[in-house]
SELOVO-402234 format. One record per residue (C-alpha): residue number from 1; z, x, y. Coordinates in pm, 1 decimal. Each point is the difference from the previous one (the first is absolute). Layout:
BEGIN
NUM, Z, X, Y .
...
***
This chain:
BEGIN
1, -2995.6, -7560.9, -13671.6 .
2, 151.2, 232.8, 245.3 .
3, -52.7, 330.4, 170.6 .
4, 166.5, 323.8, 62.1 .
5, 18.9, 190.3, 320.3 .
6, -179.2, 324.8, 39.3 .
7, -51.5, 221.6, 308.2 .
8, -346.8, 138.4, -59.9 .
9, -289.0, -182.3, -92.7 .
10, -111.1, 59.1, -384.0 .
11, -329.9, 112.2, -9.8 .
12, -80.0, 21.5, -378.6 .
13, -341.9, -84.4, -128.8 .
14, -56.6, -373.5, -82.7 .
15, 308.6, -141.6, 189.9 .
16, -48.3, -327.6, 209.1 .
17, 103.9, -48.3, 369.9 .
18, 81.6, -319.8, 169.2 .
19, 173.1, -61.3, 345.5 .
20, 347.1, -100.5, -17.4 .
21, 40.0, -343.4, 181.1 .
22, 326.2, -74.1, 183.3 .
23, 88.8, -353.6, -104.7 .
24, 171.3, -208.4, -285.2 .
25, -99.4, 106.1, -336.4 .
26, -90.1, -308.5, -197.4 .
27, -121.3, -105.6, -318.7 .
28, -230.6, -334.5, 13.4 .
29, -3.8, -224.9, -299.2 .
30, -291.9, -255.8, 7.3 .
31, -64.7, -257.0, -271.0 .
32, -229.8, -285.7, 161.0 .
33, 139.0, -135.6, 293.5 .
34, 350.9, 163.4, -42.5 .
35, 61.9, 303.6, 181.2 .
36, 316.5, 185.5, 6.5 .
37, 102.2, 331.1, 185.1 .
38, 275.5, 209.1, -125.1 .
39, 150.0, 318.0, 163.1 .
40, 36.2, 334.6, -165.2 .
41, 371.7, -107.4, -86.0 .
42, -124.1, -336.3, -128.8 .
43, 115.4, -202.7, 299.6 .
44, -236.8, -292.0, 76.6 .
45, -207.6, 34.9, 326.1 .
46, -235.8, -288.4, -40.0 .
47, 166.3, -248.1, 259.5 .
48, -24.6, 285.0, 271.2 .
49, -383.2, 45.1, 2.2 .
50, -152.3, -368.8, -31.5 .
51, -304.1, 130.7, 158.2 .
52, -89.2, 242.7, -272.7 .
53, 31.9, -267.6, -293.1 .
54, -337.1, -180.8, 88.1 .
55, -166.3, 342.5, 57.5 .
56, 110.2, 144.2, -341.5 .
57, -111.3, -356.7, -169.6 .
58, -332.7, 62.2, 149.1 .
59, -49.3, 373.4, -29.7 .
60, 161.6, 91.8, -337.3 .
61, -115.9, -51.3, -338.5 .
62, 134.3, -332.4, -151.0 .
63, 268.9, 160.8, -212.8 .
64, 115.7, 351.0, 76.6 .
65, 313.1, 213.6, 85.6 .
66, -77.2, 248.8, 297.0 .
67, 207.4, 274.2, 138.6 .
68, -15.8, 72.6, 380.8 .
69, 145.4, -21.2, 339.0 .
70, 75.0, -280.9, 262.1 .
71, -80.8, 124.9, 347.8 .
72, -31.8, -116.6, 349.4 .
73, -294.0, 164.3, 193.9 .
74, 50.1, -37.1, 372.0 .
75, -185.4, 150.8, 292.9 .
76, 152.6, 334.4, -14.7 .
77, 9.4, 29.1, -404.0 .
78, 242.2, -116.4, -240.5 .
79, 308.6, -201.9, 121.5 .
80, 282.4, 34.5, -236.0 .
81, 248.7, -174.0, 248.7 .
82, -220.6, -313.9, -3.4 .
83, 38.7, 10.4, -394.9 .
84, 375.6, 10.8, 34.4 .
85, -0.5, -294.4, 234.5 .
86, -156.0, -216.7, -302.6 .
87, 322.5, 25.2, -195.1 .
88, 134.5, -297.6, 169.2 .
89, 175.1, -320.0, -154.0 .
90, -181.5, -251.4, 202.5 .
91, -329.7, -99.4, -129.1 .
92, -111.8, -117.9, 341.2 .
93, 41.7, 350.9, 147.9 .
94, -179.4, 155.8, -288.7 .
95, -307.6, -224.7, 48.9 .
96, 17.5, 84.5, 373.9 .
97, -0.2, 356.7, -62.7 .
98, -277.6, -13.5, -284.5 .
99, -236.6, -173.2, 277.5 .
100, 96.4, 269.5, 258.8 .
101, -5.2, 309.6, -200.7 .
102, -188.2, -68.0, -321.2 .
103, 59.4, 229.8, -296.5 .
104, -244.4, 164.2, -240.8 .
105, 25.0, 123.5, -347.4 .
106, -136.8, 346.8, -91.2 .
107, -50.0, 36.8, -388.3 .
108, 31.5, 321.3, -175.9 .
109, 37.1, -80.4, -365.1 .
110, -86.7, -270.5, -260.2 .
111, 252.5, -62.5, -274.7 .
112, -159.8, -312.5, -148.5 .
113, -320.2, -189.9, -6.8 .
114, -60.7, -292.0, -187.7 .
115, 133.4, 12.1, -351.7 .
116, -0.7, 393.4, 29.4 .
117, 323.9, 191.3, 53.9 .
118, -132.0, 335.5, 175.6 .
119, 334.1, 195.2, 37.1 .
120, -92.5, 201.7, -292.9 .
121, -351.3, 100.6, 146.2 .
122, -30.7, 333.9, 176.6 .
123, 14.4, -62.6, 397.4 .
124, -375.9, 114.0, 36.0 .
125, -86.3, -327.1, -223.3 .
126, 233.0, -230.8, 188.5 .
127, -146.9, 115.9, 344.2 .
128, -340.7, -54.7, -136.1 .
129, 69.6, -359.8, -91.0 .
130, 196.8, -60.6, 326.6 .
131, -306.1, 96.1, 189.9 .
132, -193.2, -234.9, -200.1 .
133, 254.9, -287.5, 42.1 .
134, 18.0, 39.6, 373.7 .
135, -368.5, 10.5, 62.7 .
136, 22.4, -308.2, 202.7 .
137, 306.0, 70.3, 183.2 .
138, 34.5, 79.6, 361.7 .
139, 175.1, -258.4, 194.0 .
140, 380.9, 64.2, -29.5 .
141, -46.4, 193.4, -355.5 .
142, -118.3, 359.6, 13.3 .
143, -51.0, 269.5, -231.9 .
144, 159.1, 319.3, 87.6 .
145, -228.9, 318.8, 64.8 .
146, 0.0, 260.4, -257.1 .
147, -138.5, 345.1, -21.1 .
148, -11.4, 299.2, -254.7 .
149, -15.2, 259.5, 284.3 .
150, 309.9, 152.1, 108.3 .
151, -174.1, 99.3, 340.0 .
152, -38.8, -402.4, 65.0 .
153, 348.9, -37.1, -91.8 .
154, 126.0, 259.9, 242.8 .
155, -197.5, -163.9, 270.4 .
156, 151.8, -331.6, -71.0 .
157, 360.7, 157.4, -1.1 .
158, -79.2, 99.6, 357.2 .
159, -230.9, -229.3, 165.3 .
160, 149.8, -339.8, -148.3 .
161, 349.2, 82.6, 107.8 .
162, -31.3, -147.4, 337.6 .
163, -112.0, -337.2, -152.3 .
164, 322.6, -35.4, -191.5 .
165, -79.2, 148.0, -331.3 .
166, 251.0, 252.5, -106.7 .
167, -169.1, 195.5, -269.8 .
168, -199.6, 33.5, -285.8 .
169, 28.8, -98.1, -373.9 .
170, -108.8, 228.3, -261.6 .
171, -90.3, -137.2, -339.1 .
172, -115.2, 120.0, -355.1 .
173, -316.3, -190.4, -97.1 .
174, 114.4, 7.4, -366.1 .
175, 350.0, -140.3, 42.1 .
176, 82.4, -330.7, -143.0 .
177, 245.0, -243.5, 205.1 .
178, 331.5, 104.6, -31.9 .
179, 258.6, -256.7, 144.2 .
180, 308.3, 155.2, 161.8 .
181, -101.6, 352.6, -35.9 .
182, -90.5, 246.9, 254.1 .
183, -332.2, 145.1, -131.6 .
184, -196.5, 5.8, 304.9 .
185, 42.8, 213.4, 312.3 .
186, 24.2, -87.6, 372.9 .
187, -30.3, 242.5, 277.4 .
188, 175.8, -107.0, 324.0 .
189, 14.7, 117.6, 351.6 .
190, 340.2, 201.6, 74.6 .
191, 96.5, 117.7, 347.4 .
192, 310.9, 58.6, 206.1 .
193, 146.5, -144.9, 317.7 .
194, 317.9, 33.5, 206.5 .
195, 196.1, -314.4, 27.2 .
196, 301.9, -141.0, 154.7 .
197, 265.3, -112.9, -230.5 .
198, 122.6, -321.9, 162.4 .
199, 209.6, -132.7, -277.5 .
200, 56.2, -7.2, -392.0 .
201, 91.1, -208.4, -284.8 .
202, 268.8, 41.9, -246.6 .
203, -67.3, 61.4, -376.0 .
204, 275.9, -214.4, -177.7 .
205, 265.8, 127.0, 272.6 .
206, 11.3, 345.5, -169.2 .
207, -268.6, 165.4, 207.5 .
208, -291.4, -24.1, 227.2 .
209, -298.0, -183.4, -175.4 .
210, -273.9, 2.4, 281.2 .
211, -39.7, 142.0, 353.3 .
212, -157.6, -212.1, 223.2 .
213, -284.0, 173.8, 211.2 .
214, -129.2, -74.4, 355.8 .
215, -273.2, 136.6, 216.1 .
216, -40.2, -9.7, 378.7 .
217, -271.7, -232.6, 157.7 .
218, 39.3, 68.5, 346.3 .
219, 372.4, -61.7, 88.1 .
220, 24.2, -247.4, -327.8 .
221, 150.6, 135.6, -312.3 .
222, -208.4, -164.0, -269.5 .
223, 120.8, -29.8, -342.6 .
224, -260.5, 142.3, -214.9 .
225, 148.2, 8.5, -365.9 .
226, 258.2, 148.7, -228.3 .
227, 87.9, 322.4, -177.2 .
228, 152.7, -39.4, -342.7 .
229, 7.8, 140.0, -353.5 .
230, 304.1, 229.9, 47.7 .
231, 191.5, 146.4, -295.4 .
232, 361.0, -102.8, -29.2 .
233, 134.7, 316.9, 109.0 .
234, -225.4, -21.9, 316.5 .
235, 98.2, -345.3, 68.4 .
236, 355.5, 101.2, 18.6 .
237, -88.9, 315.0, 226.8 .
238, -168.6, -257.9, 253.6 .
239, 318.5, -186.3, 54.6 .
240, 166.1, 296.2, 141.1 .
241, -303.8, 113.8, 199.3 .
242, -35.4, -333.9, 167.5 .
243, 355.1, -64.4, 50.2 .
244, -2.8, 118.9, 346.9 .
245, -289.7, -209.8, 106.5 .
246, 120.5, -330.7, -126.5 .
247, 44.8, -295.8, 276.8 .
248, 298.1, -207.1, -11.7 .
249, -195.9, -263.3, 213.3 .
250, -367.0, -24.8, -40.4 .
251, -55.9, -212.0, 301.7 .
252, -157.0, 283.9, 193.6 .
253, -218.2, 106.6, -283.9 .
254, -377.3, -15.9, 73.2 .
255, -31.3, -224.5, -311.0 .
256, 277.3, -232.6, 71.9 .
257, -118.4, -349.8, -17.5 .
258, -332.9, 54.0, -155.0 .
259, -129.6, -254.1, -252.2 .
260, -193.1, 80.5, -296.7 .
261, 31.7, 116.0, -365.0 .
262, 307.0, 241.6, -22.7 .
263, 54.6, -44.5, 385.5 .
264, 154.8, -335.3, 49.5 .
265, 206.9, -75.1, 318.7 .
266, 311.4, 89.5, -202.4 .
267, -17.5, 278.9, -258.3 .
268, 170.6, -198.0, -256.9 .
269, -268.4, -287.3, 26.1 .
270, -277.7, 243.1, -109.8 .
271, -159.3, -89.9, -359.4 .
272, -316.2, 95.6, -162.4 .
273, -288.1, -262.1, -22.5 .
274, -75.0, 163.8, -371.0 .
275, 376.3, -38.9, -120.1 .
276, 216.2, -251.5, 148.9 .
277, 320.5, 164.9, -139.1 .
278, -83.8, 330.9, 115.1 .
279, 213.2, 139.9, 291.1 .
280, -182.1, 141.1, 299.2 .
281, 291.0, 26.0, 230.9 .
282, 0.6, 319.5, 193.8 .
283, 246.6, 213.3, 216.7 .
284, -133.8, 111.3, 351.3 .
285, 7.4, 399.3, 95.6 .
286, -19.8, 137.8, 346.1 .
287, -389.5, 63.1, -3.1 .
288, 30.0, 371.5, 71.2 .
289, -52.5, 147.9, -332.5 .
290, -352.6, 121.0, -120.8 .
291, -116.7, 43.7, -350.6 .
292, -337.9, 129.2, -139.8 .
293, -126.9, -225.5, -257.7 .
294, -323.0, 10.0, -228.7 .
295, -206.7, -339.6, -14.2 .
296, -325.9, -83.9, -151.2 .
297, -138.3, -263.6, 251.3 .
298, 75.5, -140.3, 323.5 .
299, -132.9, -343.6, 55.0 .
300, -5.9, -145.1, 348.2 .
301, 355.6, 83.3, 106.9 .
302, 174.8, 41.3, -339.8 .
303, 21.1, 212.6, -296.7 .
304, -172.6, -166.5, -285.7 .
305, 240.0, 118.4, -263.6 .
306, 347.3, 174.3, 23.0 .
307, 8.1, 356.9, 130.2 .
308, 157.2, 307.8, -172.6 .
309, 261.2, 192.1, 200.4 .
310, -102.8, 353.2, 63.2 .
311, 273.2, 131.8, 228.5 .
312, 196.6, -44.2, 322.0 .
313, -158.1, 109.0, 323.1 .
314, 274.6, 92.0, 252.2 .
315, -239.5, 186.8, 208.0 .
316, -205.0, -314.2, 84.1 .
317, 138.6, -245.7, 250.1 .
318, -45.5, -369.8, -86.0 .
319, -209.9, -83.4, 284.3 .
320, -272.8, 231.7, -152.5 .
321, -29.0, -232.9, -301.3 .
322, -283.2, -204.3, 104.2 .
323, -337.4, -147.7, -130.3 .
324, -171.3, 289.1, 188.3 .
325, 62.9, 235.0, -300.7 .
326, -254.7, -184.8, -204.4 .
327, -373.1, 102.5, 0.5 .
328, -209.1, -318.5, 34.1 .
329, -249.9, -48.3, -282.6 .
330, -248.5, -253.0, 105.0 .
331, -38.7, -263.3, -235.2 .
332, -323.5, -26.0, -213.8 .
333, -227.9, -312.2, -18.1 .
334, 79.2, -194.6, -328.2 .
335, -284.9, -261.7, 67.9 .
336, -180.7, 134.0, -320.9 .
337, 268.4, -129.0, -209.9 .
338, 144.4, -288.4, 202.7 .
339, -274.7, -109.5, 218.2 .
340, 41.3, -70.8, 391.5 .
***
C-alpha cells in the first residue's frame, strides 16, 4: 500500500499519524524459522541484512506478514547512506557492515497472523493486533509511534527532521490494506537551495535527462545530488542553455577522477548499483551556472531524493552556493525507540 504526497497536514477528525521513516520499505514474511525480506518492488533483501533474521525469528510471532521499514540508526540519527552500502555482492562485506552498523526493523502494519489474512480488516484493527504481536519486541524490532493528535504530528514533522525522518504519514483507521494503491498520505519537507550545476546526463541522446548539482564545502565543490523529471520539451531546451558551458576536456573539472556511484574515474565507467545496465555516464560543465532547486531533505552532504528545478539564478555567483545556506536542525534523541 502506497501514499500520495500532500503539502499540508490533513487534520480531519479520526485520522492517525505516524513518523515517516527514511529507510528501505520492506515486507517481512515469517513461517517458523524461515524469514524472507522483500522490497516494495518485490526484490529480495534477505541476504543484505543477516543481523535482522535472528531478531525477527525471536521477536515476531511464529507465522506472520509484517509491513515496515529497515533503517540504520547512528549517533546522529538515521543513516541512509549506510543502508545503501549493504547492497553489495560480497557476503563477507555484508557481514562486516552488519556488525559495524546493525540495522533495525520498524513495523507499522500487520497483514497476516497465523492463518488469518488481515488485509481486509480496517487499519485500526490491524494496528491493535500489531501492538499485541510486538509486545515482547525491542531489540532490533520496533513498533512505530502513532498518534491521533494532529498537533503531535506537527511536532514530529519539525522535531524529528534533524534525526533523519523525512515527514509524517497520515492513515485512515477504517481503511483495508490495498496493495499498490496510493490511499495513504505523506507530508514531506520541501525547501529550496541554490546549487552549482557541474554536469549533466543525457536522456537517450535527445535531451538533458538530469543536472548534477554541487555545493561548496570551503574550496571544495562537493557533488550533492541531481535535478531531474523534466518534460520532453524542457529537456531539449536545456541542451541549448548548457551548450556554451560544456567542456571538451574534463581534466580540470573539480569532479574529474572521483570514484563512487555515478562519478567514476571516467564518465563512461559509471553504473548504478541498483541497475547494472543503466547508463550513468555524465558530461562535465564549467561549474559557473547556478540554479534554484526544491528539495525535501538534506542528509549529511547529499540530497536524499532527486530535486526539482525551479529557475536559473544568473544573479548568484557559484562561490555563494555553499552549505552555509542551510539552517542547522539539531538531531533529536531516538533512544526511546532504538535504545542507546
